[in-house]
ROMAR-63677 format. One record per residue (C-alpha): residue number from 1; residue in one letter; z, x, y. Coordinates in Angstrom, 3 decimals. Layout:
(NUM,"A",(Z,X,Y)),
...
This chain:
(1,"X",(-58.878,-8.369,73.115)),
(2,"X",(-60.354,-8.999,76.673)),
(3,"X",(-63.254,-7.288,77.429)),
(4,"X",(-63.592,-4.805,80.238)),
(5,"X",(-64.978,-6.210,83.548)),
(6,"X",(-64.814,-3.058,85.397)),
(7,"X",(-67.730,-2.702,88.133)),
(8,"X",(-69.760,0.315,88.814)),
(9,"X",(-68.401,0.129,92.322)),
(10,"X",(-64.947,0.033,91.010)),
(11,"X",(-65.788,3.143,88.596)),
(12,"X",(-67.156,4.909,91.635)),
(13,"X",(-64.499,5.041,93.675)),
(14,"X",(-62.191,7.053,91.162)),
(15,"X",(-63.154,10.510,92.157)),
(16,"X",(-61.359,12.728,90.267)),
(17,"X",(-61.674,16.668,89.088)),
(18,"X",(-61.327,17.642,85.870)),
(19,"X",(-59.974,21.009,84.868)),
(20,"X",(-58.936,22.850,81.400)),
(21,"X",(-56.014,24.535,80.617)),
(22,"X",(-52.565,25.430,82.506)),
(23,"X",(-52.366,29.132,83.908)),
(24,"X",(-48.854,30.673,82.957)),
(25,"X",(-47.108,31.541,86.325)),
(26,"X",(-45.830,35.243,86.744)),
(27,"X",(-42.106,34.131,86.644)),
(28,"X",(-41.074,31.876,84.057)),
(29,"X",(-37.823,31.648,85.758)),
(30,"X",(-39.172,29.561,89.078)),
(31,"X",(-40.411,26.112,89.481)),
(32,"X",(-44.108,26.122,89.132)),
(33,"X",(-45.572,24.994,92.539)),
(34,"X",(-49.287,24.641,92.190)),
(35,"X",(-52.092,23.863,94.934)),
(36,"X",(-51.144,21.375,97.395)),
(37,"X",(-54.859,19.732,96.975)),
(38,"X",(-54.537,19.000,93.066)),
(39,"X",(-51.993,19.092,90.182)),
(40,"X",(-52.911,20.262,86.592)),
(41,"X",(-51.440,18.465,83.576)),
(42,"X",(-49.171,18.424,81.947)),
(43,"X",(-47.023,18.415,85.668)),
(44,"X",(-43.968,19.222,83.464)),
(45,"X",(-44.706,21.115,80.608)),
(46,"X",(-41.433,20.778,78.743)),
(47,"X",(-39.851,18.152,76.574)),
(48,"X",(-38.799,14.917,78.648)),
(49,"X",(-39.458,12.230,75.949)),
(50,"X",(-40.434,8.702,76.809)),
(51,"X",(-40.447,9.365,80.501)),
(52,"X",(-39.709,6.607,83.332)),
(53,"X",(-39.429,6.850,86.858)),
(54,"X",(-39.369,4.917,90.403)),
(55,"X",(-39.763,5.630,93.983)),
(56,"X",(-36.897,4.591,96.355)),
(57,"X",(-37.791,5.629,99.918)),
(58,"X",(-39.863,9.150,99.886)),
(59,"X",(-37.777,10.112,96.787)),
(60,"X",(-39.273,9.946,93.209)),
(61,"X",(-36.154,9.688,90.449)),
(62,"X",(-37.198,9.985,86.746)),
(63,"X",(-35.096,10.030,83.444)),
(64,"X",(-36.048,10.534,79.558)),
(65,"X",(-34.773,10.003,76.292)),
(66,"X",(-32.123,12.578,75.449)),
(67,"X",(-31.014,11.246,72.111)),
(68,"X",(-27.580,13.239,71.251)),
(69,"X",(-28.266,16.006,73.962)),
(70,"X",(-25.019,16.353,76.609)),
(71,"X",(-24.988,15.933,79.119)),
(72,"X",(-27.621,12.718,78.412)),
(73,"X",(-30.211,11.263,80.759)),
(74,"X",(-30.967,14.199,82.750)),
(75,"X",(-32.181,12.626,86.289)),
(76,"X",(-35.190,14.281,87.785)),
(77,"X",(-36.121,14.359,91.212)),
(78,"X",(-39.449,14.892,93.084)),
(79,"X",(-40.709,14.415,96.432)),
(80,"X",(-44.277,14.645,95.137)),
(81,"X",(-44.325,13.658,91.491)),
(82,"X",(-45.307,17.142,90.557)),
(83,"X",(-42.749,19.308,91.100)),
(84,"X",(-39.269,17.945,89.745)),
(85,"X",(-35.886,19.108,89.757)),
(86,"X",(-32.760,18.173,87.429)),
(87,"X",(-30.437,16.580,90.223)),
(88,"X",(-28.031,14.729,87.662)),
(89,"X",(-27.291,13.562,84.298)),
(90,"X",(-25.780,9.863,83.969)),
(91,"X",(-23.892,9.939,80.431)),
(92,"X",(-21.569,12.870,79.828)),
(93,"X",(-20.268,11.432,76.454)),
(94,"X",(-21.558,8.551,74.119)),
(95,"X",(-19.225,6.193,71.714)),
(96,"X",(-18.417,6.005,69.112)),
(97,"X",(-16.849,9.499,69.144)),
(98,"X",(-16.578,9.015,65.273)),
(99,"X",(-20.366,9.064,65.244)),
(100,"X",(-21.519,11.312,68.085)),
(101,"X",(-18.762,13.889,68.307)),
(102,"X",(-20.767,15.787,65.233)),
(103,"X",(-24.606,16.155,65.521)),
(104,"X",(-26.329,12.828,64.755)),
(105,"X",(-29.796,14.703,65.452)),
(106,"X",(-32.348,11.660,66.571)),
(107,"X",(-29.961,8.929,67.239)),
(108,"X",(-28.034,8.240,70.906)),
(109,"X",(-30.215,7.478,73.322)),
(110,"X",(-34.027,6.246,73.119)),
(111,"X",(-36.738,5.425,75.734)),
(112,"X",(-34.366,4.735,78.958)),
(113,"X",(-35.790,2.699,81.704)),
(114,"X",(-34.528,3.112,85.451)),
(115,"X",(-34.914,0.676,88.031)),
(116,"X",(-33.515,0.228,91.558)),
(117,"X",(-32.465,-3.015,92.927)),
(118,"X",(-30.454,-3.822,96.202)),
(119,"X",(-28.883,-0.519,96.507)),
(120,"X",(-28.078,0.028,93.125)),
(121,"X",(-29.874,2.420,90.493)),
(122,"X",(-29.974,1.247,86.971)),
(123,"X",(-30.675,3.059,83.644)),
(124,"X",(-30.907,0.760,80.398)),
(125,"X",(-31.568,2.315,77.195)),
(126,"X",(-31.595,1.334,73.371)),
(127,"X",(-29.378,2.837,70.871)),
(128,"X",(-30.955,1.927,67.437)),
(129,"X",(-27.656,1.719,65.449)),
(130,"X",(-25.371,0.161,67.972)),
(131,"X",(-27.679,-1.745,70.465)),
(132,"X",(-28.888,-1.851,74.423)),
(133,"X",(-26.664,-0.351,76.773)),
(134,"X",(-26.809,0.360,80.791)),
(135,"X",(-25.374,2.489,83.375)),
(136,"X",(-25.270,2.234,87.279)),
(137,"X",(-24.226,3.777,90.182)),
(138,"X",(-24.938,3.976,94.114)),
(139,"X",(-25.928,7.646,94.124)),
(140,"X",(-28.224,9.108,91.300)),
(141,"X",(-26.818,12.568,91.997)),
(142,"X",(-23.337,11.383,91.739)),
(143,"X",(-21.342,9.803,88.983)),
(144,"X",(-22.738,7.123,86.935)),
(145,"X",(-20.957,4.152,85.674)),
(146,"X",(-19.331,4.505,81.756)),
(147,"X",(-22.109,3.243,79.288)),
(148,"X",(-21.712,-0.752,78.869)),
(149,"X",(-22.907,-2.295,75.840)),
(150,"X",(-25.327,-5.135,76.799)),
(151,"X",(-26.544,-6.680,73.314)),
(152,"X",(-24.955,-5.778,70.265)),
(153,"X",(-26.789,-4.855,67.205)),
(154,"X",(-29.594,-2.919,64.896)),
(155,"X",(-32.916,-1.969,65.950)),
(156,"X",(-32.702,-2.832,69.599)),
(157,"X",(-34.751,-0.133,71.435)),
(158,"X",(-37.122,0.747,74.344)),
(159,"X",(-35.407,-2.215,77.081)),
(160,"X",(-36.635,-2.425,80.457)),
(161,"X",(-35.402,-5.198,83.047)),
(162,"X",(-37.190,-7.308,85.386)),
(163,"X",(-35.288,-8.971,88.689)),
(164,"X",(-37.132,-12.142,89.338)),
(165,"X",(-37.920,-13.289,93.204)),
(166,"X",(-35.408,-15.947,92.207)),
(167,"X",(-32.463,-13.745,90.979)),
(168,"X",(-32.865,-14.150,87.012)),
(169,"X",(-32.787,-11.026,85.409)),
(170,"X",(-35.087,-10.593,82.465)),
(171,"X",(-35.423,-8.172,79.598)),
(172,"X",(-38.003,-7.010,77.398)),
(173,"X",(-37.338,-4.531,74.447)),
(174,"X",(-38.901,-3.464,71.337)),
(175,"X",(-37.685,-3.336,67.879)),
(176,"X",(-36.768,0.048,65.394)),
(177,"X",(-38.141,-0.625,62.091)),
(178,"X",(-35.895,1.547,60.017)),
(179,"X",(-32.944,-0.169,61.273)),
(180,"X",(-34.372,-3.755,61.878)),
(181,"X",(-36.625,-3.975,59.107)),
(182,"X",(-39.972,-5.085,61.127)),
(183,"X",(-41.302,-3.233,64.160)),
(184,"X",(-44.272,-3.293,66.069)),
(185,"X",(-42.891,-6.514,68.066)),
(186,"X",(-42.003,-7.138,71.610)),
(187,"X",(-39.293,-9.808,72.296)),
(188,"X",(-37.850,-11.390,76.260)),
(189,"X",(-34.429,-12.619,76.986)),
(190,"X",(-32.388,-13.043,79.880)),
(191,"X",(-29.230,-11.324,81.073)),
(192,"X",(-26.418,-12.596,83.296)),
(193,"X",(-26.792,-11.580,87.000)),
(194,"X",(-24.252,-8.444,86.871)),
(195,"X",(-26.480,-7.347,83.707)),
(196,"X",(-23.547,-7.132,81.448)),
(197,"X",(-24.663,-9.470,78.711)),
(198,"X",(-27.634,-11.934,77.453)),
(199,"X",(-27.337,-15.625,78.290)),
(200,"X",(-30.578,-16.606,75.736)),
(201,"X",(-31.952,-16.220,72.448)),
(202,"X",(-34.808,-13.812,71.964)),
(203,"X",(-38.214,-14.881,72.680)),
(204,"X",(-41.072,-13.119,70.705)),
(205,"X",(-43.852,-12.269,73.335)),
(206,"X",(-46.051,-10.147,71.638)),
(207,"X",(-46.785,-9.398,67.878)),
(208,"X",(-49.105,-6.210,67.834)),
(209,"X",(-49.672,-6.511,63.838)),
(210,"X",(-52.006,-9.430,64.758)),
(211,"X",(-54.410,-7.685,66.763)),
(212,"X",(-54.708,-4.696,65.813)),
(213,"X",(-51.708,-2.837,67.725)),
(214,"X",(-49.482,-1.352,65.255)),
(215,"X",(-46.090,0.265,66.243)),
(216,"X",(-46.196,-1.451,69.893)),
(217,"X",(-42.755,0.062,71.503)),
(218,"X",(-41.609,1.335,74.752)),
(219,"X",(-42.167,-1.732,77.020)),
(220,"X",(-42.064,-1.284,80.763)),
(221,"X",(-41.711,-4.816,82.803)),
(222,"X",(-43.129,-5.346,86.078)),
(223,"X",(-44.401,-8.241,88.070)),
(224,"X",(-47.358,-8.112,90.640)),
(225,"X",(-49.558,-10.487,92.570)),
(226,"X",(-47.927,-13.318,90.487)),
(227,"X",(-48.358,-11.870,87.057)),
(228,"X",(-45.614,-10.690,84.789)),
(229,"X",(-46.789,-7.133,83.282)),
(230,"X",(-45.571,-5.305,80.177)),
(231,"X",(-47.224,-1.713,79.660)),
(232,"X",(-46.727,-0.811,75.991)),
(233,"X",(-47.725,1.870,73.949)),
(234,"X",(-49.634,1.098,70.470)),
(235,"X",(-50.583,3.223,67.379)),
(236,"X",(-48.159,5.850,67.296)),
(237,"X",(-46.897,8.705,68.889)),
(238,"X",(-49.983,11.145,67.843)),
(239,"X",(-52.843,8.899,68.189)),
(240,"X",(-51.930,5.766,70.214)),
(241,"X",(-53.091,4.499,73.420)),
(242,"X",(-51.473,2.476,76.138)),
(243,"X",(-51.557,-1.295,76.549)),
(244,"X",(-51.105,-3.828,79.445)),
(245,"X",(-50.237,-7.086,78.678)),
(246,"X",(-49.920,-9.855,81.621)),
(247,"X",(-48.731,-13.360,81.534)),
(248,"X",(-48.099,-15.951,84.494)),
(249,"X",(-44.883,-17.075,82.585)),
(250,"X",(-42.129,-14.484,81.507)),
(251,"X",(-42.237,-15.739,77.957)),
(252,"X",(-46.050,-15.754,77.837)),
(253,"X",(-48.351,-16.406,76.550)),
(254,"X",(-49.451,-12.746,77.394)),
(255,"X",(-53.158,-11.571,77.022)),
(256,"X",(-53.765,-7.881,76.899)),
(257,"X",(-56.112,-4.840,77.461)),
(258,"X",(-56.219,-1.101,76.375)),
(259,"X",(-55.954,0.571,79.435)),
(260,"X",(-55.726,4.433,78.214)),
(261,"X",(-56.493,6.440,75.365)),
(262,"X",(-57.682,10.220,74.305)),
(263,"X",(-61.420,9.363,74.706)),
(264,"X",(-63.238,12.298,74.056)),
(265,"X",(-60.429,14.540,75.575)),
(266,"X",(-58.294,16.690,74.074)),
(267,"X",(-54.768,14.887,75.080)),
(268,"X",(-54.047,13.240,72.206)),
(269,"X",(-52.195,10.077,71.785)),
(270,"X",(-51.563,9.505,75.753)),
(271,"X",(-47.833,7.748,75.077)),
(272,"X",(-45.432,5.448,76.807)),
(273,"X",(-44.655,6.096,80.575)),
(274,"X",(-43.894,4.404,83.713)),
(275,"X",(-46.059,3.069,86.820)),
(276,"X",(-45.158,3.787,90.111)),
(277,"X",(-46.435,4.006,93.796)),
(278,"X",(-46.321,6.792,96.097)),
(279,"X",(-45.441,6.455,99.940)),
(280,"X",(-49.279,5.470,100.859)),
(281,"X",(-49.602,2.639,98.191)),
(282,"X",(-51.623,4.911,95.730)),
(283,"X",(-50.823,4.333,91.870)),
(284,"X",(-49.623,6.678,89.335)),
(285,"X",(-48.561,6.600,85.681)),
(286,"X",(-46.404,9.362,84.265)),
(287,"X",(-46.691,9.406,80.157)),
(288,"X",(-46.103,11.999,77.182)),
(289,"X",(-48.023,13.864,75.132)),
(290,"X",(-46.773,15.219,71.730)),
(291,"X",(-47.038,19.174,71.639)),
(292,"X",(-44.820,19.616,68.835)),
(293,"X",(-42.842,22.373,68.932)),
(294,"X",(-43.056,22.139,72.824)),
(295,"X",(-41.950,18.791,72.902)),
(296,"X",(-43.121,15.969,74.381)),
(297,"X",(-44.940,17.208,77.833)),
(298,"X",(-45.485,14.747,80.810)),
(299,"X",(-48.834,14.130,82.195)),
(300,"X",(-49.588,12.473,85.365)),
(301,"X",(-52.327,10.046,85.719)),
(302,"X",(-54.104,8.426,88.604)),
(303,"X",(-54.167,4.677,88.071)),
(304,"X",(-56.254,1.607,89.926)),
(305,"X",(-55.811,-1.861,90.385)),
(306,"X",(-58.814,-3.513,89.958)),
(307,"X",(-60.379,-7.072,91.457)),
(308,"X",(-59.102,-9.062,88.679)),
(309,"X",(-55.815,-8.087,88.646)),
(310,"X",(-56.186,-5.729,85.873)),
(311,"X",(-55.572,-1.853,86.113)),
(312,"X",(-57.146,1.106,84.320)),
(313,"X",(-54.771,4.427,83.850)),
(314,"X",(-57.034,7.996,84.015)),
(315,"X",(-60.477,8.000,84.298)),
(316,"X",(-63.063,6.251,82.712)),
(317,"X",(-65.139,8.995,81.722)),
(318,"X",(-66.920,8.323,78.904)),
(319,"X",(-67.920,4.296,80.370)),
(320,"X",(-66.374,2.334,77.660)),
(321,"X",(-64.392,0.447,80.125)),
(322,"X",(-60.597,2.430,78.958)),
(323,"X",(-59.418,5.512,81.004)),
(324,"X",(-59.091,8.458,79.701)),
(325,"X",(-56.212,11.335,80.645)),
(326,"X",(-57.473,14.044,83.441)),
(327,"X",(-56.506,17.680,83.436)),
(328,"X",(-56.728,17.587,86.877)),
(329,"X",(-56.430,15.592,90.063)),
(330,"X",(-55.713,15.128,93.886)),
(331,"X",(-51.922,15.098,94.575)),
(332,"X",(-50.292,11.895,95.405)),
(333,"X",(-49.038,11.495,99.067)),
(334,"X",(-46.127,12.563,100.141)),
(335,"X",(-44.234,12.506,103.197)),
(336,"X",(-41.586,15.309,102.640)),
(337,"X",(-42.594,18.729,102.815)),
(338,"X",(-38.759,20.011,101.950)),
(339,"X",(-38.487,22.475,99.027)),
(340,"X",(-36.416,21.133,96.081)),
(341,"X",(-33.004,22.409,96.065)),
(342,"X",(-31.785,21.839,92.625)),
(343,"X",(-32.330,23.140,89.471)),
(344,"X",(-36.068,23.135,88.194)),
(345,"X",(-36.877,20.824,85.763)),
(346,"X",(-38.492,23.965,84.077)),
(347,"X",(-35.593,26.605,84.481)),
(348,"X",(-35.374,29.020,81.836)),
(349,"X",(-32.718,31.307,83.266)),
(350,"X",(-28.972,31.092,82.060)),
(351,"X",(-27.857,30.395,85.600)),
(352,"X",(-23.767,30.756,84.597)),
(353,"X",(-22.535,31.632,88.136)),
(354,"X",(-20.938,28.779,88.965)),
(355,"X",(-17.714,26.483,88.136)),
(356,"X",(-19.874,24.268,85.877)),
(357,"X",(-22.628,24.610,83.125)),
(358,"X",(-26.183,24.069,84.737)),
(359,"X",(-27.624,20.856,84.061)),
(360,"X",(-31.190,22.708,82.219)),
(361,"X",(-28.300,23.040,79.307)),
(362,"X",(-27.291,20.329,77.035)),
(363,"X",(-24.539,20.506,73.784)),
(364,"X",(-25.922,18.817,70.526)),
(365,"X",(-22.732,16.625,70.198)),
(366,"X",(-19.902,15.236,72.370)),
(367,"X",(-18.546,18.436,74.167)),
(368,"X",(-15.113,19.525,73.950)),
(369,"X",(-13.425,21.366,76.800)),
(370,"X",(-11.928,24.128,74.559)),
(371,"X",(-15.360,25.241,73.538)),
(372,"X",(-16.189,27.153,76.394)),
(373,"X",(-15.140,28.038,79.954)),
(374,"X",(-17.190,28.756,83.211)),
(375,"X",(-16.207,32.261,85.366)),
(376,"X",(-17.595,32.423,88.585)),
(377,"X",(-15.829,35.583,89.061)),
(378,"X",(-17.698,37.241,86.993)),
(379,"X",(-21.098,35.240,86.986)),
(380,"X",(-20.897,34.295,83.173)),
(381,"X",(-19.794,31.834,80.781)),
(382,"X",(-17.275,32.103,77.979)),
(383,"X",(-18.149,30.660,74.640)),
(384,"X",(-15.176,30.707,71.709)),
(385,"X",(-15.752,31.263,68.389)),
(386,"X",(-15.115,27.464,67.024)),
(387,"X",(-14.534,27.105,63.248)),
(388,"X",(-17.427,25.422,61.494)),
(389,"X",(-16.923,21.698,60.300)),
(390,"X",(-16.145,20.669,56.912)),
(391,"X",(-19.425,20.813,54.710)),
(392,"X",(-21.081,22.919,56.950)),
(393,"X",(-24.180,24.161,55.627)),
(394,"X",(-26.171,25.857,58.492)),
(395,"X",(-26.492,25.584,62.463)),
(396,"X",(-27.720,21.950,62.301)),
(397,"X",(-24.066,20.828,61.428)),
(398,"X",(-22.891,22.732,64.094)),
(399,"X",(-21.579,20.878,67.422)),
(400,"X",(-20.684,23.604,69.707)),
(401,"X",(-24.336,24.723,70.161)),
(402,"X",(-25.376,24.961,74.099)),
(403,"X",(-29.386,24.525,74.150)),
(404,"X",(-32.167,24.728,76.734)),
(405,"X",(-35.827,23.178,76.251)),
(406,"X",(-38.581,25.477,75.837)),
(407,"X",(-40.882,25.609,78.797)),
(408,"X",(-44.523,26.164,78.244)),
(409,"X",(-47.526,27.198,78.004)),
(410,"X",(-45.347,30.802,77.642)),
(411,"X",(-41.612,31.729,78.547)),
(412,"X",(-39.446,34.443,78.448)),
(413,"X",(-35.841,34.032,78.094)),
(414,"X",(-33.252,37.028,78.540)),
(415,"X",(-29.289,36.909,78.739)),
(416,"X",(-26.801,39.576,78.038)),
(417,"X",(-23.628,39.049,75.609)),
(418,"X",(-20.746,40.712,75.705)),
(419,"X",(-18.866,39.831,72.294)),
(420,"X",(-15.543,40.384,71.775)),
(421,"X",(-14.775,40.018,68.247)),
(422,"X",(-11.310,38.948,66.260)),
(423,"X",(-12.025,37.880,62.642)),
(424,"X",(-14.340,38.143,59.842)),
(425,"X",(-16.952,36.049,59.574)),
(426,"X",(-17.652,35.249,63.391)),
(427,"X",(-21.281,34.800,64.379)),
(428,"X",(-22.543,34.455,68.192)),
(429,"X",(-26.321,34.984,69.294)),
(430,"X",(-29.515,33.213,70.048)),
(431,"X",(-31.591,31.247,68.279)),
(432,"X",(-34.745,29.524,68.259)),
(433,"X",(-33.656,25.662,67.320)),
(434,"X",(-35.903,23.085,65.194)),
(435,"X",(-35.969,21.444,61.929)),
(436,"X",(-36.417,25.133,61.016)),
(437,"X",(-34.572,27.940,63.011)),
(438,"X",(-34.159,31.654,63.663)),
(439,"X",(-31.594,33.605,65.365)),
(440,"X",(-30.736,37.084,66.645)),
(441,"X",(-27.121,37.294,66.051)),
(442,"X",(-24.148,39.805,66.174)),
(443,"X",(-22.095,39.170,63.221)),
(444,"X",(-18.596,40.590,62.633)),
(445,"X",(-17.269,41.477,59.073)),
(446,"X",(-13.726,42.646,59.867)),
(447,"X",(-14.483,46.314,60.459)),
(448,"X",(-17.936,46.574,62.309)),
(449,"X",(-20.384,44.467,64.231)),
(450,"X",(-23.944,44.217,63.175)),
(451,"X",(-27.057,42.653,64.382)),
(452,"X",(-28.804,40.613,62.279)),
(453,"X",(-31.620,37.997,62.341)),
(454,"X",(-31.601,34.877,60.295)),
(455,"X",(-33.688,32.073,59.005)),
(456,"X",(-33.428,28.765,58.266)),
(457,"X",(-36.384,26.303,56.696)),
(458,"X",(-35.797,22.718,56.373)),
(459,"X",(-32.722,23.091,58.129)),
(460,"X",(-32.060,19.182,58.916)),
(461,"X",(-32.504,18.526,54.631)),
(462,"X",(-29.409,21.141,54.250)),
(463,"X",(-31.948,24.323,54.064)),
(464,"X",(-29.950,27.430,53.331)),
(465,"X",(-29.724,30.601,55.761)),
(466,"X",(-31.395,33.695,54.709)),
(467,"X",(-30.623,37.220,56.162)),
(468,"X",(-33.834,38.797,57.271)),
(469,"X",(-32.991,41.809,58.353)),
(470,"X",(-29.643,44.010,59.593)),
(471,"X",(-28.421,46.816,61.371)),
(472,"X",(-25.077,48.009,62.168)),
(473,"X",(-24.294,48.218,65.974)),
(474,"X",(-22.455,51.655,66.421)),
(475,"X",(-21.884,51.559,70.024)),
(476,"X",(-19.094,49.685,71.345)),
(477,"X",(-16.137,50.076,73.866)),
(478,"X",(-12.687,49.167,74.678)),
(479,"X",(-11.233,47.098,77.519)),
(480,"X",(-7.327,46.873,78.108)),
(481,"X",(-7.154,47.835,73.949)),
(482,"X",(-9.650,44.752,73.234)),
(483,"X",(-12.868,46.122,71.119)),
(484,"X",(-16.057,44.508,72.643)),
(485,"X",(-19.798,45.281,72.570)),
(486,"X",(-22.899,44.707,74.887)),
(487,"X",(-26.171,43.507,73.982)),
(488,"X",(-28.806,42.252,75.811)),
(489,"X",(-31.028,39.864,73.889)),
(490,"X",(-34.699,38.365,74.674)),
(491,"X",(-36.850,35.648,73.010)),
(492,"X",(-40.472,35.641,74.237)),
(493,"X",(-42.322,32.469,73.413)),
(494,"X",(-46.255,32.572,73.240)),
(495,"X",(-48.942,29.777,73.804)),
(496,"X",(-48.808,29.056,69.890)),
(497,"X",(-44.596,28.446,70.360)),
(498,"X",(-43.984,31.461,68.291)),
(499,"X",(-41.056,32.972,69.066)),
(500,"X",(-40.498,37.316,69.268)),
(501,"X",(-36.954,38.522,69.052)),
(502,"X",(-35.951,41.634,71.111)),
(503,"X",(-32.718,43.438,71.869)),
(504,"X",(-31.456,46.229,74.190)),
(505,"X",(-28.365,48.355,74.880)),
(506,"X",(-28.977,48.762,78.207)),
(507,"X",(-30.924,45.862,79.922)),
(508,"X",(-34.108,47.827,80.216)),
(509,"X",(-35.458,49.030,77.067)),
(510,"X",(-36.027,46.388,74.459)),
(511,"X",(-36.978,46.804,71.118)),
(512,"X",(-38.307,44.241,68.637)),
(513,"X",(-36.033,43.299,65.659)),
(514,"X",(-37.506,41.412,63.090)),
(515,"X",(-40.764,39.342,62.484)),
(516,"X",(-42.162,36.749,64.578)),
(517,"X",(-40.914,33.176,63.919)),
(518,"X",(-43.158,30.213,64.235)),
(519,"X",(-41.268,27.423,66.130)),
(520,"X",(-40.393,24.045,64.869)),
(521,"X",(-39.704,20.762,66.855)),
(522,"X",(-36.386,18.907,66.150)),
(523,"X",(-35.949,15.187,65.299)),
(524,"X",(-37.702,13.546,68.029)),
(525,"X",(-37.737,16.818,70.264)),
(526,"X",(-39.240,19.990,70.845)),
(527,"X",(-37.744,23.220,70.021)),
(528,"X",(-34.962,24.744,71.928)),
(529,"X",(-33.167,28.039,72.782)),
(530,"X",(-29.758,27.842,71.649)),
(531,"X",(-26.437,29.880,72.289)),
(532,"X",(-23.875,29.709,69.442)),
(533,"X",(-20.449,30.991,68.742)),
(534,"X",(-18.950,30.078,65.075)),
(535,"X",(-16.394,31.253,62.742)),
(536,"X",(-15.901,30.160,59.132)),
(537,"X",(-11.737,30.284,59.886)),
(538,"X",(-9.285,29.173,62.325)),
(539,"X",(-6.789,31.398,63.803)),
(540,"X",(-4.503,32.589,67.048)),
(541,"X",(-6.545,34.608,69.214)),
(542,"X",(-9.942,34.294,67.728)),
(543,"X",(-13.494,35.794,69.017)),
(544,"X",(-15.304,35.076,72.108)),
(545,"X",(-18.751,36.116,73.765)),
(546,"X",(-19.325,35.831,77.305)),
(547,"X",(-23.133,35.157,78.308)),
(548,"X",(-24.681,36.603,81.699)),
């Protein structure tokens, strides 16, 4: 490893303000806008794993891993790198359907890379079971191309393209040990000019095991001042650090340095992300930190290029020549002062008032149109009680679950459910969803509807559901001869990601129901709040629930 030669003058030039904490806002349903002079980390206190971003003009565009949540590859937009909206989604379904029409937790879209070249936006990602894909568009808010398989194979992950000055296109990527049988290495290959296929062999450019950098992954390819740079995290998600590699040749040899680590801060394992320059040429790095049940939340770090063409990310607080993450810093420069118009990336409301499902909601498998209907006239979403698949063990096997990310550091979610029962075994309700989950639901036994709390531990391993408490719901009404019941449900989440469940029959007075549930992350993602409508049977004119 090269020794740092950061000058004292350069270090003194890194002005910064360190603050602790991230204050909860009074209204959790609004985007968290903060002081104009500074921002506080995490800028996105929600699960946007493996973020990558670009700037095009005055606009910043970002995407992140979506695994098997649909629509996938949410497209985030910002004008200041701090306040973000969900502007679109690049992938509506994944193929092959035989794999993704059922829940495939942890598979799918890993560590995407977003780029812009000559009027076209590109996103590349690795599917560890199928290969490297790309989609592209001229309008990031609009429709993207169908996924195209660039390189087929198992274990191919974390790709990042680079368009060189001579028109050639190169791709760096990592390898998943769980599929390939080896990891901690990065390789580079060349693509055709249309980015449809590889036209060279894989060239090994970095082996982390040879120099103490185990679990090197998530590379991002850049070029600056004649150097090819690869930014890549090392050491694992929980306790890792950030590397920068550089070479005068695209195929190496690459020298390397550690440019960001936890140091004496409480931000553990500052992990992979992307570099971007603001409108005045200042440099920034967005990365994630794994907050367990809260998910992989996003931090924004200042980044400084030094005279020797190495960089430092964060601020060298302890004087060891390596940057440490900041808790607070001056805001990036911006030329735009207009408010964001889309859905906040930190939205926690239902929002089911339009002709489509808001983009803060995602399905757990390739969606089918028969699962739901939007109802803008009444301002709600209808979910049909769909029969659970054969071999069903618990809700983790349910494809027709609609969920949204939890948003920290505290949040509250309320929804009104109007349930129209038909047949015995129907269940509708809310869930705190992860490897472990807990529900507040309405169950129908063929005669009566009951309010029920259930819990499932080790759901991913086939754990069985347990009924914690149950109470008959004695209030019901009839509309056009059809029985229905209305219940308001609320979930409060505290700073330790504990979930408390409440219900109300009038939308005003809420009562706690059952014990507090300790939130648990899912497979590579944070805990979620989910809505479900299921049944054990499929018959004509089944039940449904309307969500307001």
